[in-house]
C-alpha positions as CSV (number, residue, x, y, z in Angstrom):
1,X,-58.7,36.9,-46.0
2,X,-58.2,34.2,-43.3
3,X,-55.2,32.1,-42.6
4,X,-55.6,28.7,-41.2
5,X,-53.0,26.3,-39.9
6,X,-53.1,22.5,-39.8
7,X,-51.1,22.2,-36.5
8,X,-51.1,18.4,-36.7
9,X,-49.0,18.5,-39.9
10,X,-46.6,21.2,-38.9
11,X,-43.0,19.9,-38.8
12,X,-41.5,23.0,-37.2
13,X,-39.3,24.2,-40.1
14,X,-39.8,27.8,-39.1
15,X,-40.2,29.3,-42.5
16,X,-43.5,30.9,-41.5
17,X,-41.9,32.6,-38.5
18,X,-39.0,33.9,-40.7
19,X,-41.5,35.2,-43.3
20,X,-44.1,36.6,-40.8
21,X,-42.7,36.9,-37.3
22,X,-45.7,39.1,-36.4
23,X,-48.0,36.1,-37.1
24,X,-46.1,33.0,-36.0
25,X,-43.7,31.9,-33.2
26,X,-41.9,28.6,-32.8
27,X,-40.7,27.5,-29.4
28,X,-37.5,25.6,-28.7
29,X,-39.2,22.3,-29.7
30,X,-40.4,23.6,-33.0
31,X,-44.0,23.8,-31.9
32,X,-45.8,26.7,-33.6
33,X,-48.0,29.3,-31.9
34,X,-50.2,31.7,-33.9
35,X,-50.0,35.3,-32.8
36,X,-53.3,36.3,-34.5
37,X,-57.0,35.5,-34.1
38,X,-57.4,32.5,-36.3
39,X,-61.2,33.1,-36.3
40,X,-61.0,36.6,-37.7
41,X,-59.9,38.1,-41.0
42,X,-56.3,39.2,-41.1
43,X,-55.8,43.0,-40.9
44,X,-54.6,44.5,-44.2
45,X,-51.1,45.0,-43.0
46,X,-50.7,41.3,-42.2
47,X,-52.0,39.9,-45.5
48,X,-48.8,40.2,-47.5
49,X,-46.6,38.5,-44.9
50,X,-49.3,35.8,-44.6
51,X,-49.2,35.1,-48.3
52,X,-45.4,34.9,-48.2
53,X,-45.4,32.5,-45.3
54,X,-48.0,30.3,-46.9
55,X,-45.9,30.1,-50.1
56,X,-42.8,29.2,-48.2
57,X,-44.2,26.5,-46.0
58,X,-42.5,23.3,-47.2
59,X,-45.3,21.1,-45.8
60,X,-48.2,23.2,-46.9
61,X,-49.9,23.6,-43.6
62,X,-50.9,27.2,-44.1
63,X,-54.0,27.9,-46.0
64,X,-55.4,31.2,-47.2
65,X,-59.1,31.6,-47.7
66,X,-61.2,34.5,-48.8
67,X,-60.1,37.2,-51.1
68,X,-58.1,40.3,-50.6
69,X,-61.1,42.1,-49.1
70,X,-62.3,39.3,-46.9
């Protein structure tokens, strides 16, 4: 499973950081930084927080691809 972010559309609501602080960080201006390798599959222990963050994003900038195993 991979998690991609459309940084251009991110509005800095911070729901992702709240749901998955090990994956996302927002600075004082609301600009998001990813704390994982966006080119690699997520480790198993980060998949559930990633799914939760993607569901909570009010703008829909987080996209999960691949299955549970990939």
